[in-house]
C-alpha positions in Angstrom: -6.0 0.1 -13.3 -3.7 -0.9 -10.7 -3.8 -4.4 -11.1 -2.8 -4.2 -15.0 0.3 -1.6 -14.3 1.6 -4.3 -11.4 1.4 -7.0 -14.1 3.3 -5.0 -16.8 6.1 -3.6 -14.5 6.5 -7.4 -13.1 6.8 -8.8 -16.7 9.2 -6.0 -17.3 11.5 -7.1 -14.4 11.4 -10.6 -15.3 12.2 -10.1 -18.9 15.7 -7.3 -17.6 16.4 -9.5 -14.9 18.8 -12.8 -14.2 16.6 -15.0 -13.0 18.9 -17.1 -9.8 17.9 -20.4 -7.8 15.3 -19.4 -5.2 15.9 -19.7 -1.7 13.9 -22.3 -0.1 12.7 -21.0 3.5 12.4 -22.6 6.8 10.6 -21.6 10.3 7.6 -19.7 9.0 3.8 -21.5 9.2 2.3 -20.2 6.1 -1.6 -21.2 5.6 -3.8 -19.9 2.8 -6.7 -19.1 4.5 -9.3 -18.0 1.1 -8.7 -19.0 -2.5 -10.9 -16.6 -4.4 -12.5 -17.5 -7.8 -14.3 -15.8 -10.0 -17.4 -15.0 -9.6 -19.5 -13.2 -7.0 -17.2 -13.3 -3.8 -14.7 -11.2 -6.0 -11.2 -12.0 -6.8 -8.4 -11.1 -7.5 -7.0 -9.1 -4.4 -6.1 -5.7 -4.9 -4.7 -4.3 -1.7 -3.5 -5.4 1.6 -6.7 -6.1 4.1 -7.2 -4.6 7.3 -7.8 -6.4 10.8 -10.6 -4.7 13.2 -10.7 -4.9 16.9 -11.9 -8.5 16.8 -9.4 -9.5 14.4 -11.8 -10.1 11.6 -10.4 -8.9 8.0 -11.2 -6.4 5.3 -10.1 -5.6 1.8 -11.3 -4.8 -1.9 -11.3 -7.1 -4.8 -11.9 -6.8 -8.2 -14.5 -9.5 -10.0 -18.1 -9.6 -8.0 -21.5 -8.7 -10.1 -22.9 -6.2 -12.3 -26.3 -4.9 -13.1 -27.6 -2.7 -15.8 -28.2 0.1 -13.8 -24.7 1.3 -13.1 -21.9 -1.3 -13.5 -22.4 -3.0 -16.7 -19.3 -5.6 -15.7 -17.9 -6.9 -12.3 -17.4 -3.5 -10.1 -15.4 -4.9 -7.3 -16.5 -5.8 -4.1 -15.3 -5.1 -0.2 -15.3 -8.8 1.6 -14.8 -9.4 4.9 -13.0 -12.5 6.3 -13.7 -14.2 9.9 -12.2 -16.5 12.4 -14.8 -19.1 13.2 -14.8 -21.1 16.2 -13.2 -24.2 14.9 -10.5 -21.7 13.9 -11.4 -21.9 10.2 -11.6 -18.8 8.3 -14.8 -17.8 6.3 -15.2 -15.7 3.2 -18.4 -13.3 2.8 -19.1 -9.8 0.7 -19.6 -7.0 3.1 -20.4 -4.7 0.1 -21.0 -5.2 -3.7 -20.1 -2.1 -5.6 -22.2 -2.7 -8.9 -25.2 -1.6 -6.5 -23.6 2.0 -6.4 -20.5 3.3 -8.9 -20.8 3.6 -12.6 -17.5 1.8 -13.7 -15.9 1.9 -10.2 -13.5 0.0 -8.5 -12.2 0.0 -5.3 -8.4 0.6 -5.3 -7.0 0.9 -1.9 -6.2 -0.6 1.6 -9.0 0.2 4.4 -9.0 2.0 7.5 -11.3 2.5 10.5 -12.4 5.2 12.4 -13.2 5.3 15.7 -17.0 4.4 15.1 -16.1 1.6 13.3 -17.0 3.1 9.6 -14.5 1.9 6.9 -13.1 4.4 4.3 -11.4 3.8 1.4 -10.8 5.1 -2.4 -12.2 3.8 -5.4 -11.5 4.9 -9.6 -12.9 4.1 -12.9 -10.6 2.0 -15.1 -12.2 4.2 -18.0 -11.3 7.9 -16.6 -7.8 7.9 -14.9 -8.2 11.0 -13.8 -11.8 10.3 -11.9 -11.0 8.8 -8.3 -13.5 8.8 -5.5 -13.3 8.5 -1.3 -16.2 6.2 0.1 -17.3 5.6 3.7 -18.7 2.5 4.8 -21.2 2.8 8.1 -22.0 -0.7 9.8 -25.6 -1.1 10.7 -28.1 -3.8 11.4 -28.9 -5.0 8.1 -25.0 -4.6 6.4 -23.1 -2.0 5.4 -24.6 1.3 4.3 -22.6 3.1 1.8 -22.2 6.7 1.1 -20.0 8.8 -1.8 -17.7 11.5 0.5 -15.9 12.7 -2.3 -15.7 13.1 -6.2 -11.6 14.1 -7.1 -9.8 15.2 -9.6 -6.3 13.3 -9.8 -4.0 10.8 -9.8 -4.3 7.4 -8.2 -5.5 8.5 -4.7 -4.0 5.6 -3.0 -6.2 5.2 0.3 -6.2 7.7 3.5 -5.2 7.7 6.6 -7.3 9.2 9.7 -6.4 11.5 12.6 -8.5 11.5 16.1 -11.3 13.8 14.8 -12.3 11.8 11.8 -10.4 13.8 9.2 -9.1 12.4 6.3 -6.0 13.0 4.6 -4.3 12.0 1.3 -3.8 12.3 -2.4 -6.7 13.8 -3.0 -6.5 17.3 -5.0 -5.9 17.8 -8.7 -2.9 20.1 -8.1 -1.0 21.5 -11.2 -2.0 19.7 -14.2 -3.2 16.5 -12.5 0.2 16.3 -10.6 -1.8 15.9 -7.5 -1.8 17.7 -4.2 -2.1 16.8 -0.2 -5.6 17.5 0.9 -7.8 17.0 3.9 -11.8 15.9 3.9 -13.6 17.4 7.4 -16.9 15.5 8.4 -19.9 18.6 8.6 -23.2 19.3 9.1 -23.3 19.9 5.3 -21.0 16.7 4.4 -17.6 16.5 3.9 -15.5 19.8 3.0 -12.2 19.2 1.6 -8.9 21.7 1.8 -6.0 21.3 -0.5 -2.6 21.3 1.8 0.0 21.3 -0.9 0.5 20.9 -4.5 3.4 18.5 -5.4 4.9 20.5 -8.6 4.5 23.8 -9.8 2.5 25.8 -13.2 5.7 24.7 -14.7 5.3 21.0 -13.9 8.0 21.1 -11.9 8.3 18.2 -9.1 11.4 19.1 -7.2 9.6 18.2 -3.9 8.5 15.1 -5.1 4.7 13.9 -6.6 2.7 10.8 -7.3 2.7 9.0 -3.9 1.5 5.0 -4.1 0.7 4.6 -0.5 -1.2 6.0 1.8 0.5 8.2 4.7 1.4 7.5 8.1 1.3 9.2 11.4 4.1 9.9 14.2 3.2 10.4 17.7 3.2 14.1 18.0 0.7 14.3 14.8 3.0 14.9 11.8 2.1 13.0 8.5 4.4 10.8 6.5 5.1 10.1 3.3 6.9 9.1 0.1 6.2 10.1 -3.5 7.3 7.7 -6.2 8.3 10.2 -8.5 9.5 13.8 -8.4 12.9 14.9 -6.6 16.0 14.9 -8.4 15.7 14.5 -12.2 17.0 11.5 -14.3 16.8 11.6 -18.2 13.8 8.9 -19.3 12.1 9.5 -15.7 9.5 11.5 -13.6 12.1 12.0 -11.0 13.8 9.5 -8.5 11.2 10.3 -5.6 11.5 11.8 -2.1 10.4 11.3 1.5 8.3 13.9 3.3 6.8 14.9 6.7 3.6 17.3 7.3 3.5 19.0 10.2 0.7 21.0 11.4 1.1 24.7 11.4 -1.6 25.2 14.3 -3.9 27.2 12.2 -5.6 24.1 10.2 -2.4 24.7 7.4 0.3 22.4 6.8 3.9 22.9 6.2 5.4 20.5 3.7 9.1 19.3 4.7 11.5 16.8 2.7 13.5 14.4 4.3 15.3 12.7 1.3 15.7 13.0 -2.6 16.2 9.7 -3.5 19.1 9.0 -5.9 20.9 11.3 -4.5 23.9 9.0 -3.8 25.6 6.4 -6.2 24.0 3.3 -3.7 20.9 5.3 -3.1 17.4 3.6 -3.4 15.0 5.0 -6.2 11.2 5.8 -6.9 9.6 4.5 -3.0 6.3 2.3 -4.5 5.3 1.7 -0.5 4.4 4.6 2.4 6.7 5.4 5.3 6.6 4.0 9.2 7.4 5.7 12.3 8.9 4.1 15.3 8.5 5.5 19.2 11.9 7.2 18.4 10.5 9.3 15.8 12.8 7.1 13.1 11.2 6.6 9.6 11.5 3.3 7.5 10.4 2.3 4.4 11.2 1.3 0.9 12.4 1.9 -2.0 11.3 0.0 -5.5 15.0 0.5 -7.9 18.7 1.8 -7.1 20.6 0.8 -4.3 24.3 -1.0 -5.4 22.5 -3.8 -7.1 19.5 -2.0 -8.6 17.1 -4.1 -6.7 15.8 -1.7 -4.5 16.3 -1.0 -0.9 15.0 -0.9 2.9 16.0 2.5 4.8 16.0 4.4 7.9 15.3 8.0 8.1 16.6 10.0 11.6 17.0 12.9 12.9 20.7 14.0 13.5 21.7 17.3 14.9 18.7 18.5 13.5 18.8 17.2 10.2 17.6 14.2 8.3 20.0 11.1 7.4 19.7 8.3 5.3 21.1 4.6 6.4 20.5 2.1 4.0 19.4 -0.9 5.8 19.4 -3.6 3.5 19.9 -3.9 -0.4 18.5 -6.4 -2.2 21.9 -8.3 -4.1 19.8 -10.9 -6.0 16.3 -11.9 -7.4 16.3 -15.5 -5.4 15.9 -13.0 -2.4 13.6 -10.9 -3.1 13.7 -7.4 -4.9 11.8 -4.7 -6.3 10.0 -4.3 -2.9 6.7 -2.3 -2.2 3.6 -1.8 0.1 4.1 -0.8 3.4 6.4 -2.2 6.1 5.0 -3.3 9.6 6.7 -3.8 13.0 6.1 -6.4 15.2 6.1 -5.5 19.3 10.2 -7.0 19.6 11.0 -3.9 16.7 11.1 -6.3 14.0 10.2 -5.0 10.4 8.1 -7.0 7.6 7.5 -6.2 4.4 6.5 -7.7 1.2 8.9 -7.6 -2.6 9.1 -9.4 -6.0 11.5 -11.8 -7.0 11.9 -15.6 -5.9 10.1 -18.1 -7.7 8.9 -17.7 -11.1 5.4 -18.3 -11.8 4.8 -18.3 -15.0 5.6 -15.1 -16.9 6.6 -13.5 -13.4 8.2 -13.6 -10.3 5.7 -14.9 -7.6 7.3 -12.9 -4.4 8.3 -13.0 -0.9 7.0 -11.9 2.3 10.8 -11.0 4.3 11.8 -10.1 8.0 14.6 -7.4 9.1 15.9 -7.9 12.7 18.0 -5.5 14.0 21.2 -6.7 15.4 23.2 -5.6 18.7 25.7 -3.9 16.8 23.3 -2.3 15.1 23.0 -3.3 11.3 20.4 -5.7 10.0 19.5 -8.9 9.1 17.4 -10.2 6.3 15.7 -13.3 6.1 12.9 -14.5 3.6 9.6 -15.5 5.3 7.9 -17.4 2.7 8.9 -17.6 -1.1 5.6 -18.1 -3.2 5.2 -20.6 -5.7 1.7 -20.2 -6.9 -0.3 -22.7 -5.9 0.0 -21.5 -2.3 -0.4 -17.4 -3.8 1.8 -15.2 -6.1 2.3 -11.9 -6.3 1.6 -10.3 -2.6 0.3 -6.8 -2.2 1.6 -6.4 1.7 0.8 -7.7 5.3 -0.9 -6.5 8.5 0.2 -7.6 11.8 -2.0 -8.6 15.4 -0.9 -8.1 18.7 0.1 -11.8 18.4 2.7 -11.4 15.9 0.6 -13.0 13.3 0.9 -11.8 9.8 -2.0 -11.5 7.4 -1.6 -10.6 3.6 -3.4 -10.8 0.5 -1.5 -11.9 -2.7 -3.6 -11.2 -6.3 -2.4 -14.3 -8.3 -2.2 -17.7 -7.6 -4.1 -20.2 -5.2 -6.4 -22.4 -6.3 -8.1 -20.8 -8.7 -5.1 -18.4 -10.0 -7.5 -15.6 -8.7 -5.0 -15.1 -5.3 -5.5 -15.3 -2.1 -6.0 -14.2 1.6 -2.8 -15.6 3.8 -1.8 -15.9 7.4 2.1 -16.6 8.8 2.5 -17.0 12.3 5.6 -17.1 14.4 
């Protein structure tokens, strides 16, 4: 399960790195909106939250309840956070997965379509190659559940939707279960699946990348973007150092896959991106790498077209774990062009680093300034998954550890 893999990764980071003094933060207004605990309401959260048009938050969480028909243990929930007239937030369970799944657990951030339906992916801890895409439909008596696709491949990592309601993500098994980009299209007879791109060839070689760990994103022209954690340039002891890619529609229901950058292509280049990509209004692409860079703790990068070719610029290399490091999850923009994201590092919570929320601000000289918005300490949460931003610049996120009951939190950072 992703949660277990992340805990193991954090433990390896801590045992292999030198812990430096934590940096104090100032200026941010951080608030815990909800403390998860064991029980029927779920917890801990297992992905970044999603905002609906009303400003309510939705997300998946482990825990919940089970029953003898489907799930023998906690199968997870989709939770909802609603702000009341008094400004206080209330958590409710929108859907308990034990009603529908046999040992399945929701494992990705959710998305809304134009009709208010929610979509996400789920997996079976007991069968790592089994993955599902589900739909939640709003109704007068609550959310209805539809299992729209059962796939066989690596982690799905969530989906994105186009204006016609089609869904895209790493949905297919590809060659030897190494994954494929797929499209799900609604039809009167159900959802139809189409393979768009296999990541690897029949020999298991993946020079163009494989294993994206985060949902894809769109630009204003209808092109898809994503980052592959593995594949690309090989290195001994790894599955490859990862790539950034773009997919463009051909106009005949097929798509073309373009490699924008193979990570590890120079001495100080980042490697192994764990998050996705985000595109600005000018078509420039931004993301993070989990490792690599000058100091080995990961990077924040920009990809831009220069004379028809994509060029990478490293905006920031994490120099010390006291300032964060090993970033993952997607970056988000505010209306002023600042970037926000989450990273490990900072304070130490037991066996792991607690994690941080960071901000990257463009400067008049073309450089970018890095600052820490919040460094977690444990009682206020630990191990953040990612953040989303509303129209007022408020950041919302989840952390899968820490809090009052050590089952994670939902938090808000206001400007």
